[in-house]
Structures are given as C-alpha cells and as structure tokens.
N, C-alpha and C positions, 0 to 999 in steps of 0.2 A: 640327865641326872648324874650326880657325882657320888661315888662310893656306895653306901647303903641306899641312898636315894634312887639310884639306878635300878636296884632290885625291886623296890616298891613301884617304880614307874613301869618296869617290865610286867609285873603282875597285873597292874591296872590296864595296860595296853592289851594284855592277853584276854581281858574280859572274863575273868574266872567265874565259875559257877559256885554255889554254896558248897562248902567243904564238909565232908563226912568226918566221922571220928578218926578213921585211919589217916585221913589227910591232915587232921589237926595234929595227930601224933607225928606225922612227917614234918609239919611246920616246927614242932618242938625240936626235932632232930636238926632241921635247918638252922634253928636258933643256936643250938649247941655248936654247930660247925662255924657259924659266923663269929661266935665268941672266941674261938681259937684263931680265926683268920684275921679279925680286925680288933684284937684286944687292945691295940695301941690307941684306938680312936674311941675314947670313953664317951664323949658327947654323943656320937652317933649310936653307940651301943645302948645308951639310955633311951634314945628314941625308939630303937628296935625292941628293947625290953618292954616299953610301954605298949607298943603295937601288939606284941604277942600276949601280954597280960590282958589287954582289953579284948583280944580275940578269944581268949578262953572264958571270958565272962559272957553273960547273956546279952548285955547291952553296952553301948558306949555311954558312960555316965554324962559326959558333957552334951551329947546329942540326943540321948534317950531313944536311939534307933537300934533295932535288932541287928546283930552282927551279920546275919545272912543277907540282909538288904544292903548293908554297906559293901560286902564283898562283891555284890552284883554291880555296884556302881563303877563307872569308868569316867573318863574325861568327857566333858560336855562340848567337845570340839574335835575336829579331825586333826590328826598328827601326821605330818609328812616326813619329818626327819627326827630320829631319836639318837641323841649324842650321849654316850656313856663315858664318863671321865673317871679314870682310875678306880674302877669298881671290881670287887671280887665276884661279880655275877657269874662269870664262867665257872668258878669253883662251886658255886651254889647249884648251878644247872647241872654240872657234872655229878654232884652228889644226888640230886633228884633223879637223874637218869639211872645211877647205880641202884638207888632204892627201888625204882620202878622195875629194874631188871630182876631184883631179888624177889619181887612180888608178882613176876610174870605179867607186868602191865605194859602199856604202850610206851615204847622208848623214844618216840618222836617228840621233840621239843615243840611247844606251842609257839606259833609265830605272832609277834606283837602286831597290833593293828596300825601299822605305819608303812610308809613306802621304803625307807632305808634306815638301817642301823649303823652307827659309827662307834667303834670301841677305841677310844683314845687312852693311851697309858704311857708311862715312862718304863723302859725296860728294867730299870733298877728298883721299881716299886714292888715291895715284897707281897702286897695284897692284891695286885692286879694280875690278870691272866688273859690269854687270847681266847677268842670265841670261834675263829675259823676252824681250828682242828677239832673242835667239839661238833661242828656241823659236818665236816668231812675230814677224816683222819689224814689223808694224803697231804693236806694243807699244812701239816706240821713240818714238812720239808721246805715250805715256802716262807721266807721271812716276812714280817709285816711291812706294809708300806711306810716309808719315812715321811713325816710331815715336814715340808721344806721350811728352812729358817726364813723368817720374815725379813731379816736384815739383808739376806742374799737374794731371795726370790719374793718380793712383795706381792707380785701377781701370780705366784705359783711357778713351779718348775716345768709345767707342761706334761708331767707324767700322767698316764691314763689310769683311771680308777676302776675301769670296767672289769667285771668278772669274766665276761666273754673274751676280752683281750688277753687276760692272764691265762685262761685255759688254752686259747689258741697258741700262745707263746710257749706253753708248757703242756703238750699233749699227754705227757706221762701221768698228769693228774687225772685225766679221763680214764685211762686204762686201769690205774690203781683203784679208782673209785667204783669201777664196775664189778659186779659180783662174779666170782669164778675166775678172775684174772689175778691170781696170787703171785704170779711171777712173770717178769718181762723177759722174753728171749732176746738174744742179740739180734736175730733177724728182724723181730718186731721193732726193737729199738732203732735199728738202722733205718727202717722204713719211716719211723716217726721223725728221725733226724732229717731225712731228705724232705719230708713234708714241712717241717718247721722252717727250713731254709727257703722254701718256695712261698707262694702267695698266702699260705695258711688256710686254704679252703678245707672245710670239714666234709668228711664223708657222712653217709647216713647214720652209721653207728655212733660217730662222734657227736652229731647233732642231737641224737636222742639222749646221749649221756649228759650233754649240756643242759637240755630241758629238764631232766630229772634232778640235776644238781641245783638248778635255779628254783625248783619247786620247794626245796628245803632250805634255801638261802634266805637271808634277811635283807633282801633288796637286790638291786642289779649291779652294785659296786662291791669293791673290797670292804671288809668290815674292820679289820685290825689295823691301827695306825700308831706308829711309835713316835714319841716326841724326843727332841734333843735333850740329852741329860749331861750336864757339865761333869768333867772328869773329877772335880774336887769332891763331889758328893759321895764318892766311894770311900772317903775317909770318915764320913759321918756314921754315928751309931745306927744300926738297922732299925731300932724301934722309933727313931726320930724321923725316918724318911717318909712314912705316910703323912705326917703332919705337914712336912715341907711340900710334898707333892700335891696335897689337897689344896693348899693355898695357891700353888703356882698356876693351876688351871685358869683361875680367874684373873691372873695378872700376866699371862703369857700372850705376847703378840702373835706367836706362831699359832696358838689355838684360835684366837679371835679371827685372824685372817683366813685360816682354814675353814672355819664355820661359815664365815661370810661368803667364801667362794662357793661352798656347797649350796648355800641358800640362793645365790645369784647365778649359779651354773657357770662360774668363771672358768673352772678347769676345762670343761668341754669346749667352751668358746675359744679359750687360748690354744688348745690343742688343734682345733679346726683352723684357726687363723695361722698357726705355725705351718700346717700342711699346705695351706693356700699360698703362703709366701715362700714356700720352699726353704723353711728355716732361715728366713731373712738373708737374702743374698748380700754379699759384701760388695759395696761400691766405694772406691777410694774418694775421700773428700778433698784431696790435694790435687790440683791440676798438674798435668804433665809439664815437664820443663826440659830444656835442652840439656844435653849431657855436659857435665863439668869439664870433662876432657874430650877434646875433639876426636881423638882416635878411638873412643869407646864405640861409636856407631859402626866403625869399620871392623873392630874386633868381634862384635857380637852379630854381625850382619847375617852370617850363614849358620848360626848355631841356635838351637832351641834352649830356652831357659831350663836350668837344672838346679834351682835353688833348693836347699834343704837345711833341716835342723832337727836335732833330737828333741823329743818332748822333755819338759822340765818337771821334776818332782822335788818339792822343797818343803821342809818342816815349817809350820806356821811360826812366825816370829823371826825367822832367819832371812838373810838377804835373798831377794828374788832377782836372779840374773838370767837374762835371755841371750842366747847365742844364735847366730845365723851365718850361713855361707852362701854366697851368690856367685854363680858361674854359668857359662853358656857352652853348649856343645858337648859331645861325648868325652869322657875322661878329663873333664875340666880344661878343655882346650883354651878357654878365655875366662879368666877370673875378672869379676867386676870390681875394679879398684878405684878408690877415691870418688865414689858416687853416693848420692843421697838415698837413704832408705827410710821410709815412714813406718812407724810402729803403732799398731792399733790393737786394742784388747776389748773383748766383750765381757763386761763385769757382771752381768746378770744373764747368763745363758739359759735357754737357747734362743730367746726371742727379743732380747733387748738391743739397744743401739750400740754401735761400735764406738769406742772412746779413743780419740787420738792421744798418744802418749808423748812421743818425741820424734825427732829426726836425727838419725845418725849417719855418719859417713864411713864407707867401707875402707879397710886398710888395703895394703898392696896385694894381699892374698884373697881379697873379696870377702873378708869376714867382718862382722860387727859384734859388739858386746854391749848390752844395755842393762843397767841396774835400775829397777823400778824404785822410785823414791819411797821412803817409808810412809809418807803421807798418802800416797796413792796405792799402796800395796793392798791387794784384796785379801780377804780372810779365807776360811776353809772353802774349798770348791775346786772344780776343774774348769779352766777358762780358755777359750779359743784365743789365739794370737795370730795376727796378720802382719807380715812385713812386706811393704810395697816399695818396689823400686820406682823412684820418682821419674826416671827418664822414660820408661816404657810401660809402667804399671803392671809388670809381672809380679806375681804374688808368691810369697812363701808362707805356708800355714803350719802351725804347731799348736800344742796344748801345754798349759802350765797347771800342774796339780799342786795346790796348797793343802797339806794334810796335817791332821793332829798327831800328837805323839802316839806311838805304838800302833800305827796303821798296819793292818794285816794285808798281805799281798800274795797273789799266786802268780808265779813266773812261768812263761811259756817261751821256749827257745824255738824260733821259727824254722831253723834249718833241720830238715829231716823229721820233724815231729808233726807237721800239719800236712805236708804234701806226700802223695803216694808215688810220685816220680822223683827224679834226681834233683832238679833245680827249680827254684821259684822263678827264675828268669827265663824259663822255657816259654813256649807258646801259651799254654794254659794248663799247668800241671793239675792233676786231679787232687781233690781234697780228701783226706782220710775220712771214712765214714764216721759220723758222730763226733768228730773233733770240734766242730762248731758248738754242738750242744754241751760238750764238757766245759768249754770256756764259759758258755752262757750259764751253766749250773753254778759255777763259782761266782760269776758276776751277780746272779740273783741272790746269792747268800751274803752279798755286801763286801766281797773282797775287791781290793784294787787289782786290776789286771795289768800286767807288765809283759810286753813282748820284747825280747832281746835277740840279737843276732850278731854274729861276727862279720857279716857282710859289710863291704864299704858303703859309706853313706850315699855315694853316687847312685846306688841301686834303690834308694828309698822310694822313689815314685812308683817303680814297677812293683815292688813288694806291697806297698800300700794299696795300689789298685787291685792287686790279687786278693788281699784281705777284705777289701770293700766288696769286691765282686761276689765273694762267697758269704757275705753277711756276717762276718766275725764280729763279736761284741767289741765295743770300743775299749781301748786300753792305751797305755802310754808306751811309746815305741823308742827303742834305743839301737842305733847302728854304730859300727866302728867308724872312727874318724880317718877315712882314707884306707888304703891297703895296709894290712897288718900280717906279719908272719906268725902272730900268736892270737888268733881270734878268740880262743877260750880265755886268754888273759883279759881281753876287753870285757867279756861278760863278768868275769870274776871281780875285776876292779870296780866296774860300774855297780854291781850289786853290793859289794862291800861298802862302797861310799854311801849307798842308800841306808845300809844298816847302821853305820857308825855316825854319819853326819845328820841324817834325817830320820832316824829312829824307825825305820821300816822293818817290820817283822815278816820274813818270808815263810809263809805257812806251808806251801807246797810248790814243787817245781816239776815241769814237764820238758822232755827233750829226748835226744838220742843218747847212745851209750857214751859219747864224748862228754856229755854234760854231767855225768855222775860226779866227777871230781869237783866241778864247780859248786854243785849243790851241797856236797859233803863239806867243803870248806866253809860254807855259810852256816853250817850247823842244822841243816834241814833233816828231820827225822827220816830214817831209811824207808819207812812205809809211805812217806809223802814224796819220795823221789820217784816219779813215775816216768818210765822209759819205754819208748816204742821202738820197733825195729829189732835188729839183731843185737844180742848181748852175749858176751863171752861167758864161759862157765865161772871164771874168776870173779865176774862182776855181778852174778845173779844174787849173791847174798848182800850186795851193797845197795840194792834198789828194789823197787816194786815193778817188775817187768810186766808190761801189758801185752802178754803173748796173744790174747784173744782180741786185741784191738780196743778202740775207744768205746764201742757199743757195749761190750761186756763190762768195761770199767764204769761206764755211766750207770749201768744197772746196779752195780755194787754201791756207787755213790748215792743212788736214790734210796737204798735200803735205810730203814730207821736207825739212827745213831752212827751211820757211816761218815757223815760230814755234818759239820755244825756251821751256823751263821757266824759271820765275822764279829769280833768283839770290838767295843769302843765306838767312838762317834764318827769314824771315817765313813761308815756305811750310810750316814745321813747325807753326805755331800757327794758321794761317788755316783755319777749318772749311770743308769742301766739302759744303755742304748747301743747302737751299732755304729760302725764307721759311716761317715757322711754328715757328721755334725758341723755347725759353723766352724770355720777355721780348718776344715779338712777338705777332701776332694768334693767338688760340687755335687749337689743332689741329682741334677739331671744326668750326670755321668754315671752315678750309681744306678739310676733307673735304666739307662741304656745297657750297662753291663749286666744288670739283673735279668733283663729281657733276653739278652744274648745267651745267657747260661740256663735259662729256665727250661728250654727244650732239652738241652744236653743232660741236665741233672734232674729232670722232672720225674716225679713218682705219681703224677696225677693219673686217674683212670683213662683208659683209651677213648672213652666217650667224651672227654673234656675237649673243648674247642682248642685249636692250635693257637700258639702265642703269635700275635700279629707282629710283623716286622722283624722276626727273629734273625733272618739272614742279613738284613741290612744292619741290625744292631751288632751282629757278630763281626762284620767288616769294620764297623766303627771301633769296636773294642780292640781288634787286632792292630788297627792303624795307631791306636793310642799307645799300645804296649810297644 
C-alpha cells in the first residue's frame, strides 16, 4: 500500500473488531492528524474523508451493509509480504500509542496478519517516517537499510536483511532494549566489543532478548528501507515533494527489483552463494608470458613481491586515475621496470565478474598510471581493482571509491590510535579495546571511512593484514609515498586534496596528539577531534581527549542525539563490510588470521570448546607477517 492506502491495509491485516464510541472518537482524532500530515495530497484526503464519513453513519450506502460487519472483514487470501510505500503510518501509530497511554490502555501495537513488513521511503519525503524506532527505541541509532541502485546492483548488493544478524553485529541494541539497563558501563562495553570481534555467539541472556524483540517485530527482517534521492530534489518546494515521491514508487527500477528479490528470495540466495564462492576468487584471464627484459627474472629471483597502491577516492564526473607501484624484496631492492601489467575491475561488487580494462607497461621505477576512459568510468560506488603482473601473475589489489558531492567521511589515523603498543609492524600489537566498534559505529551511520598514516607505502601489506586480522570495518587507506621527513604533511596534503578537489566533508577525526594540527587545519570542529593517548595541557582545549578510552567514548556516541547518520547519497553506495572484500587480502587468509587470534582475544565462556588448529594458524600468521 502507498501513502494512506498503507494505513487502510494495515488496519485490514490486523483484523480489527467492531469499534466502540471511544474508538470512533479516536478515529476522528486520527483523521485530524492525517489532515495535518498529508494536506498536500488532496485526492487521498478525499478518499480518507469518505471513509470516516461512512464510518460515522449506520450503513455504507452503496453496499447497504452495517458498519460493524465491514470492520470485521479482512482480505479473503493470505498475505505473506506487506510493502509500505512512502506512508505516514508510523506517525499515525505513534499517535494511537500516545492516545492509548493517556487512557491507560495497552501500548502494544497490533501485528498485521502477514509474514514480513517492508517500509520503503525517501529520506526527503516530509510525510514518511520510520517504523523500527516505534517498535524498539534503540533502533533510532541504527540508520535504515539502503535499497541498492538497480543500475549498479541489478541482482542486489549481497547485504543481509536479517534482524538477527543486525543484533549480532550491534549487541548494544540488546542491552539498551532490556529493562533496567539504562546505562552501559565501559567494562560492559569492552566485553561487548570483544564479543563482536569474535564469532558472534550469543549467551543465554542475549538469546532471550532476541526472542523478546522478535515477538514484537513485524517479521524476521529489517523493516525500514531508504531509497536513493537525487540531490536536485532539495531545491524543490516542500509541498511538491509528496506528489513526486508518490509517483516515483511505481516508476522506480530500484523498488521493482527490490520487491522481486524479496518475493523470489534472491537476497538470501545471493548471500549464500557469495559465502560459498569465498566472494568470488580472482583468477587472471591473461596467460603468463616471458619477461620483456631478460634480466628481470634474475632481479626478482630472491625477492618476494611487494606491490602496493593507495586506494583512490574521486568525485563522480572527474577523471578516474589509478596508480600502482611494483617491486620485489625488502626496501624495494628490485623495481619491476618495463614489464606488462594487466588491470581488472569489478564493476558490480561483491559477486560479479572481473572486467579486463587494459594492459600498461611499468616505467623505470616500476610505476604505472592508468586513466579509465570516460565511456568505461563507473558511477557511484566502491570498486575493487586488481593489477596483475603478466610475467609471474603476482597481484596488486586496491579500491576505487566514486563518491557524490558533499560525501561525509570520518578519518582515522592508524599510528598510535588503534594499537595499544608502540608499532603496528611488531609481532602482533594489541588492539585498543572498543576501537573496532567505534569505527563500525560510524560506518553503520553511513560515513565513508578513511584510514591515513604517515608510514611508507612499503609497509602497506603488514598494516593491512593487521587491520584484517582484527576485523576492522572496510575503509579507504592512504600511505606516504616512500620515506618522508614530514609524515604529518602527507596526511594534511592528502586530506586537503580530498576536500578541495573531490568535495569530501571531514565530519570527525581520530588519532594521537600529533594529529590535532592536521584536523584543525581541515576545519574539523574541536569536539569532533578525538585524541587517544597522552595529551599536553596546552592541547587539552584543542580537542576531545578520550581519557577513558574508546569504550567510554562509544557509550557517549550511543546516547540519543550524540551522533547523527551521514547526510547525502553517499551512504547509499558505501559498503558496510570488513576488510577481506574482493580486491583485498584473500578470504582464506582472513579466516586463518581470525582463528589464530580467536584464542588470544576470546571472551567466550570457559565452557566453550577450544578453537581448532589455533597453534597452526598462529604459525601461519607469523610467517606471513
């Protein structure tokens, strides 16, 4: 049902009993509320007016049937899925609940007689509202799921719609939804952080909370789904938006494909097939060839490949240029000069085929630069890229993010902000408690995650493997190009370039005391410059010092009104996943690294079975590092 039709359908699916006089008066109040909410939709108001006028009469003139008998009627068929399109039903139900509270009546909302409810809306629609916070207030901190663009993801983007998976990834929702847990202590938050990094097993208390939440939920999946809204609609008069949105639902390929996937269970099948394939392993489609230069085989014989490249962030419509550097051995002992490199890109991640783009030849320093032709340039999205050396099929992986204007980002400086020990290049430095969950919090709100560091790019593989090992959310990574005497200068120039050339808005920044000057130069608000570790007295008033660690900071972020979802359309195309996507380090390596650390960082009960093969996996991990 769309708009007011969804309210009528909801009442019919709830199989309402005959209304008393008090309920009729409540219906009149509902009618008054709807007049103020959907006053711009005159045609639908006439239908609603006719409904209530007939309701107040003794019979329906056209049918000559008593009103009470009509109110008992419902659909003469079973309903499996109920799709709500741009409706103010959430406002009406909230008003009914408020009225029931004033009359000391039952506050529970009746569940419609169907298997699943889907509430589709445009974020800019003035008459549409979310249903999930009405069922469980903590869900106001969780943004709605974004319906994937059909042009980019014709078969869906593989994101899970399951309510249980959301709760498992955000255990804070369970704690806040339980009675008597008004505040999360840092100790409890730290334990939840460790649990979320591990396998996600629920304890008995969590399982009971999930069961209680499902009893009042409208199905087994998420309910609120946000549609893509063009930037230009912000310039339209507000009173014209409901008319535009009302017509768009029936013309939108995004809506049609989403409904078809739910009816045919395509989302679940696609997610299962992705897991079975290991997110589609990359296999070069170009055969190996002899080296162009005979001495290349001698140069690289005793050196391991150390290819690397920074991820690319580019504003949609601008030139999309990829850079790569190919070398072998420690400290770039042998640069791969004058050799062929094949470039592949996955245009419909995470499960589509790899597209061969071009073959480039490295220069004398082992570098290549490739400009994607405008005819082949992808639109909004984050795309894995593979660069394959033709001579030995060694691979360089990176990501290219094509973003809309005014994309909001949260920047994390790797050095000193994530690790509890001195250096990321150590054997396996401990991760700061709850740091992973803080990054995940901002990712779930739809912000673009950017990791920056002043370390030389030759350390990229070690640092990336450490981020993957601890299940950090996926983000775009930038390293310094070689050794630098001014590592902060690299961060400053890189972020300035994103602001000026690609219209990136830095909403918040995290790092050590050295990064205060960098974020201040970018114009980040003082309360959003979050610093961990030691801070001098002179710098205390220049930042938000996280003296109690990430756990207490995450508790404050989870408070109502402390953090908001990202604005704009970028949140529609930013993947909410962890490292290990196509184009990144292979999934099997991630699984080995995860098993290796599960025992070391586990917070599972003592009765849990031991992790198999942990010793062997740890040896494999250390040999890789």
